[in-house]
C-alpha positions as CSV (number, residue, x, y, z in Angstrom):
1,M,-2.6,149.3,84.2
2,K,-1.5,147.4,81.2
3,K,2.1,148.5,81.8
4,L,1.9,147.2,85.4
5,I,0.5,143.9,84.3
6,S,3.4,143.6,81.7
7,L,6.0,144.3,84.3
8,T,4.5,141.8,86.7
9,L,4.5,139.1,84.0
10,I,8.2,139.9,83.1
11,L,9.2,139.6,86.8
12,V,7.4,136.3,87.2
13,L,9.1,135.0,84.0
14,I,12.5,136.0,85.2
15,L,11.9,134.4,88.6
16,A,10.7,131.2,86.9
17,L,13.7,131.0,84.6
18,G,16.0,131.7,87.5
19,T,14.5,129.0,89.6
20,T,14.7,126.5,86.7
21,A,18.4,127.4,86.1
22,F,19.2,127.0,89.8
23,A,17.3,123.7,90.0
24,S,19.1,122.3,86.9
25,S,22.6,123.2,88.2
26,G,24.8,120.2,89.2
27,V,27.3,119.6,92.0
28,P,30.4,121.9,91.8
29,I,33.4,119.5,91.3
30,T,36.6,120.7,93.0
31,K,38.8,117.8,92.1
32,N,38.8,115.2,89.3
33,P,40.5,111.8,89.7
34,T,43.8,111.4,87.8
35,D,45.3,108.5,86.0
36,E,47.2,105.9,88.0
37,V,50.2,104.0,86.5
38,R,51.1,101.0,88.6
39,S,52.7,97.6,88.5
40,A,50.8,94.3,89.0
41,G,50.5,93.5,92.7
42,G,50.5,97.2,93.7
43,T,47.8,99.6,94.9
44,A,46.1,102.5,93.1
45,W,44.4,105.5,94.7
46,F,41.8,107.7,92.9
47,V,40.8,111.0,94.7
48,S,37.9,113.3,93.9
49,G,36.3,116.3,95.5
50,A,33.2,118.5,95.4
51,Y,31.0,120.6,97.7
52,S,27.3,121.0,98.3
53,Y,26.6,117.3,97.7
54,N,24.6,114.7,99.6
55,S,26.3,111.5,98.6
56,L,28.7,110.0,96.1
57,T,29.6,106.7,94.5
58,W,32.4,105.3,92.3
59,K,32.1,103.1,89.2
60,F,34.4,101.5,86.7
61,M,34.3,101.3,82.9
62,D,36.0,98.3,81.1
63,P,38.0,98.7,77.9
64,N,34.8,97.8,75.9
65,G,32.9,100.8,77.3
66,T,30.7,98.8,79.8
67,F,30.1,100.5,83.1
68,L,30.6,98.4,86.3
69,S,29.6,99.1,89.8
70,V,32.2,98.4,92.5
71,Q,30.5,95.1,93.3
72,D,30.6,94.1,89.6
73,F,34.3,95.0,89.4
74,Q,35.0,92.9,92.5
75,S,33.0,90.0,91.0
76,R,35.2,90.2,87.9
77,F,38.4,90.5,89.9
78,P,37.7,88.6,93.1
79,Y,41.3,88.7,94.3
80,A,41.3,92.5,94.2
81,G,40.4,94.7,97.2
82,V,38.4,97.8,96.6
83,D,37.7,100.3,99.5
84,G,36.0,103.7,99.6
85,E,33.0,103.2,97.2
86,H,31.2,106.1,98.9
87,N,34.3,108.1,100.0
88,T,36.2,110.7,98.1
89,T,39.2,108.3,97.9
90,L,38.8,105.0,96.1
91,T,41.6,102.4,96.8
92,V,42.2,99.4,94.6
93,R,44.6,96.8,95.9
94,N,46.3,93.8,94.5
95,L,46.3,95.1,90.9
96,S,46.6,92.7,88.0
97,A,47.7,93.3,84.4
98,D,44.2,92.5,83.1
99,M,42.9,95.6,84.8
100,N,44.9,97.7,82.4
101,G,42.8,100.3,80.6
102,Y,39.9,100.4,83.0
103,G,38.3,103.7,83.6
104,V,37.3,105.1,87.0
105,I,34.7,107.9,87.5
106,C,33.0,109.4,90.6
107,T,29.4,110.6,90.6
108,F,28.2,113.2,93.2
109,Y,24.6,113.7,94.1
110,N,22.6,116.6,95.5
111,D,18.9,117.6,95.4
112,N,19.3,118.6,91.8
113,G,20.6,115.2,90.7
114,P,24.0,113.5,89.8
115,T,27.2,115.1,88.5
116,D,30.1,113.1,87.2
117,T,33.8,113.9,87.5
118,T,36.0,113.4,84.5
119,M,37.1,109.8,84.0
120,A,40.6,108.6,85.1
121,F,42.2,105.5,83.8
122,L,44.1,102.7,85.4
123,Y,47.3,101.5,83.7
124,V,48.8,98.3,85.1
125,S,52.1,96.8,83.8
126,A,52.9,93.1,84.3
127,Y,55.0,92.2,87.3
128,V,58.6,91.4,86.4
129,A,60.3,89.3,89.0
130,P,63.9,90.6,89.8
131,T,66.7,88.4,88.5
132,Y,69.3,87.1,90.9
133,T,72.8,86.2,89.8
134,T,74.4,83.5,92.0
135,P,77.9,84.7,92.8
136,T,80.7,82.2,91.8
137,Y,83.4,81.6,94.3
138,T,86.9,81.0,93.1
139,A,89.1,79.6,95.8
140,P,92.4,81.5,96.0
141,A,95.4,79.6,94.6
142,Y,97.6,78.2,97.3
143,N,101.2,78.9,97.0
144,P,103.1,77.3,99.8
145,P,106.0,79.4,101.0
146,V,109.5,78.5,100.0
147,Y,111.6,78.1,103.0
148,S,115.1,79.3,102.8
149,G,116.3,78.6,106.3
150,P,119.5,79.9,107.9
151,T,122.8,78.2,107.5
152,Y,122.7,75.1,109.7
153,Y,125.6,73.4,111.5
154,I,126.3,69.8,112.5
155,P,126.8,69.2,116.2
156,A,130.1,68.2,117.5
157,G,130.6,64.5,117.7
158,T,128.8,63.8,114.4
159,T,131.0,62.8,111.6
160,D,130.1,64.4,108.3
161,G,126.4,64.3,109.2
162,G,126.5,60.5,109.2
163,Y,123.4,58.6,110.1
164,T,123.0,57.1,113.6
165,Y,120.2,54.9,115.0
166,D,117.5,56.5,117.1
167,E,115.7,54.8,119.9
168,F,113.2,53.3,117.5
169,G,115.9,51.7,115.3
170,N,115.6,54.3,112.5
171,L,118.7,55.7,110.8
172,E,118.8,59.4,111.3
173,Y,120.9,62.5,111.6
174,D,120.1,65.9,113.2
175,V,120.7,69.3,111.8
176,Y,120.6,72.2,114.3
177,Y,119.9,75.8,113.3
178,P,121.3,79.0,114.9
179,D,118.1,79.8,116.7
180,G,118.2,76.3,118.4
181,H,115.5,74.5,116.5
182,Y,116.5,71.3,114.7
183,T,115.5,68.9,111.9
184,T,115.9,65.1,112.0
185,Y,116.5,63.5,108.6
186,Y,115.8,59.8,108.2
187,A,117.4,57.4,105.8
188,D,114.0,56.9,103.9
189,G,114.0,60.6,102.9
190,S,111.5,61.8,105.5
191,S,112.2,64.4,108.1
192,F,110.9,65.8,111.4
193,T,111.4,69.4,112.6
194,D,110.9,70.8,116.1
195,Y,110.6,74.6,116.1
196,L,110.9,74.7,119.9
197,D,107.7,76.9,120.1
198,G,105.2,74.1,120.4
199,T,105.1,73.6,116.6
200,Y,106.3,70.5,114.8
201,S,106.4,69.4,111.2
202,Y,106.9,66.0,109.5
203,E,107.6,65.7,105.8
204,S,107.4,62.2,104.2
205,N,109.5,61.0,101.3
206,D,106.6,61.5,98.9
207,G,106.5,65.3,99.6
208,S,103.5,65.3,102.0
209,L,103.8,67.7,104.9
210,S,102.1,67.6,108.2
211,V,102.3,70.4,110.8
212,F,100.9,70.1,114.3
213,T,101.1,72.0,117.6
214,D,101.0,71.3,121.3
215,N,97.3,72.5,121.6
216,G,96.1,69.7,119.2
217,S,95.8,71.8,116.0
218,Y,97.3,70.3,112.8
219,G,97.4,70.7,109.1
220,S,98.3,68.2,106.3
221,F,99.3,69.0,102.8
222,N,99.4,65.8,100.8
223,A,101.3,64.7,97.7
224,D,98.0,64.3,95.8
225,G,97.2,68.0,96.2
226,S,94.7,67.7,99.0
227,W,94.9,69.5,102.3
228,N,93.1,69.5,105.6
229,V,93.4,71.7,108.7
230,Y,92.0,71.3,112.2
231,D,91.9,74.3,114.5
232,A,91.8,73.1,118.1
233,D,91.0,76.6,119.4
234,T,87.7,76.8,117.5
235,D,87.2,73.0,117.0
236,T,86.7,73.4,113.3
237,Y,87.9,71.5,110.2
238,S,88.6,72.7,106.7
239,G,90.1,71.1,103.6
240,G,90.3,71.1,99.9
241,M,92.6,70.7,96.9
242,I,95.6,72.6,95.9
243,Y,95.8,73.4,92.2
244,D,98.8,74.5,90.3
C-alpha cells in the first residue's frame, strides 16, 4: 500500500513538473531580424519569424539603451515612415543619419507570455550628394582653306590685264579660269568671284570675305576675326570669333 502511494505521488510530481515546464516555455523563434546598413533617405526592412504565437509587436532601442515603441520612435522622427508594427516585416522609410545605432527587436506573444528575438541594429550613413562637373567646350580652331586656283587666262581683247570701267564707273579687270568661273578685280584692291554654280564671293581690300548663294544663304569672315553665317535652308544664324 505504501509503495502504491509513493508511486502515485511520484507520478503526480512528474506531471506537475511537466506542466510547469510546458507552461513556462516561450514562442519558438524561427527567424531573427538582421542588421540593416543604409544611406540617409533610404528604406530599411527588418524581418522576423516564429510559430505558435498569438500576436507580435516591434520596438526600438536608442543608443542610450532606452526602449521606444513605434509611436515613440515616430514622435522622435516625425519625418520617418514606419509600417508593420504588428507584422513580421517592419519597414522604416526616409532614414536619417541621426537614426544611426538604433536597435530593433520583435516580441512574440502566446498564452505563456512574451518571447523576444535577438536585437538587430540600424546603421545609417549621411547622404552625400553626387558631384557634377560642368563640361567645358573649346571651339575648334578655324583654319580657312588656302586656295591655290588653276592657272587663269586673260580674255582676248584685254591688254595686259589692264583695268576698264564697269557699268558702275568702277575700274576693274576680269580673270577667267579654265572651268569658266571668273573673278573681277577692282582698282581699290577688292574682288568679286562668280563660281557659276549659284555661289559668289566678295573680298574687300581689308581682307574681309563674304560668300553668298542664290538661295539666300551667306557667310562673312571679317578682318577683325569675327564671323557669321546664315543658312537659308534652316533659317538659322551662327557666328563667333576666329582665333589664331
